[in-house]
VMD Tcl script that draws the C-alpha trace (Angstrom):
set ca {
  {-1.09 20.73 1.83}
  {-2.75 18.18 0.87}
  {-3.77 15.75 3.83}
  {-4.38 12.30 2.91}
  {-5.53 9.51 5.06}
  {-5.59 5.98 4.42}
  {-7.70 3.16 5.10}
  {-8.37 -0.17 4.08}
  {-5.30 -2.29 5.05}
  {-5.34 -5.56 7.23}
  {-3.99 -8.85 7.17}
  {-5.30 -11.41 4.44}
  {-4.28 -15.05 3.10}
  {-2.14 -15.32 0.13}
  {-4.86 -15.36 -2.62}
  {-6.99 -12.94 -1.03}
  {-7.87 -9.45 -1.64}
  {-8.12 -6.19 -0.11}
  {-9.51 -2.78 -0.93}
  {-6.97 0.26 -0.14}
  {-8.81 3.78 -0.03}
  {-7.04 7.32 0.27}
  {-9.00 10.32 0.90}
  {-7.39 13.77 0.38}
  {-8.83 16.91 1.54}
  {-7.10 20.74 1.53}
  {-7.96 24.08 -0.74}
  {-7.01 22.25 -3.68}
  {-9.28 21.66 -6.51}
  {-8.08 18.91 -8.04}
  {-4.74 16.66 -7.52}
  {-3.29 16.20 -10.66}
  {-1.40 13.19 -9.68}
  {-2.38 10.19 -6.96}
  {-0.84 7.12 -6.10}
  {0.17 4.13 -4.01}
  {3.70 3.53 -2.31}
  {4.64 0.70 -0.08}
  {7.53 -0.16 2.04}
  {8.50 -3.41 3.43}
  {11.02 -3.53 6.42}
  {14.73 -3.15 5.05}
  {13.81 -2.17 2.15}
  {13.20 1.32 -0.19}
  {10.09 2.93 -0.76}
  {8.63 1.82 -3.85}
  {5.95 3.16 -6.18}
  {3.16 0.36 -6.75}
  {0.56 2.62 -9.05}
  {-0.39 5.82 -9.87}
  {-3.08 7.72 -11.73}
  {-3.42 10.75 -13.04}
  {-6.45 13.57 -13.12}
  {-7.18 11.99 -16.90}
  {-7.25 8.28 -15.52}
  {-3.77 7.69 -16.92}
  {-1.99 4.92 -14.40}
  {1.11 3.18 -14.25}
  {1.99 -0.25 -12.33}
  {5.06 -1.89 -10.80}
  {6.11 -4.76 -13.04}
  {5.26 -6.84 -9.70}
  {1.60 -5.70 -9.34}
  {0.31 -5.61 -13.11}
  {-2.68 -7.46 -13.65}
  {-3.10 -8.38 -10.20}
  {-3.67 -4.48 -8.75}
  {-6.14 -1.72 -9.55}
  {-5.62 1.93 -9.08}
  {-8.84 4.06 -9.57}
  {-9.92 7.65 -8.14}
  {-13.61 9.40 -7.72}
  {-12.51 12.92 -8.37}
  {-15.81 14.25 -6.70}
  {-14.71 12.50 -3.57}
  {-10.75 13.05 -4.08}
  {-10.34 9.50 -3.16}
  {-8.16 7.21 -4.91}
  {-8.37 3.44 -4.29}
  {-5.76 0.27 -4.66}
  {-7.80 -2.96 -5.53}
  {-5.21 -5.72 -4.52}
  {-6.11 -8.93 -5.63}
  {-4.08 -12.27 -5.73}
  {-2.15 -11.45 -3.02}
  {1.24 -12.59 -2.36}
  {3.68 -12.48 1.22}
  {5.70 -10.83 -0.74}
  {3.14 -7.72 -1.00}
  {3.46 -7.11 2.70}
  {4.49 -3.75 3.42}
  {2.72 -0.24 4.92}
  {0.95 1.35 1.91}
  {1.56 4.70 1.58}
  {-0.75 7.34 -0.57}
  {0.85 10.03 -2.49}
  {-0.64 13.17 -4.02}
  {1.01 15.29 -6.51}
  {-0.64 18.05 -6.52}
  {0.65 19.82 -9.84}
  {2.50 16.59 -11.24}
  {5.78 17.74 -11.39}
  {7.04 16.25 -7.74}
  {7.29 20.30 -6.26}
  {4.26 19.85 -4.21}
  {3.82 16.45 -2.48}
  {2.04 14.84 0.10}
  {2.14 11.61 1.99}
  {-0.57 9.55 4.10}
  {0.37 7.84 7.49}
  {0.66 4.79 6.12}
  {-1.35 1.46 6.50}
  {-0.25 -2.05 7.03}
  {-0.89 -4.92 4.91}
  {0.04 -8.37 5.47}
  {-0.37 -11.32 3.64}
  {0.33 -14.47 5.41}
  {-1.26 -17.71 6.11}
}
mol new
graphics top color blue
foreach p $ca { graphics top sphere $p radius 0.5 }
foreach p [lrange $ca 0 end-1] q [lrange $ca 1 end] { graphics top cylinder $p $q radius 0.2 }
display resetview
């Protein structure tokens, strides 16, 4: 299975920015799809953004225009640049890897806390 390690979370003020990183390791050649999910207290985990090996991206409506997902296939790393952060973005952010792009082999990171507050 793919091992995922997130980093970059922290406390920021509304309107601020953060960049999350997720490094993947394992005996794979390339991961078909990687993404970021988040889970706020008392809520279900939701998809924030996803990106395929061909750099096709998709975003939740709530973050479109503010967040950008990217990946460095050579480094097996996916990033999430978050701008214009809002308090409602506060959540634990989890990195996800879908090895074959079909949901049959998925891995999750441990999560990194993002808190947006004054």
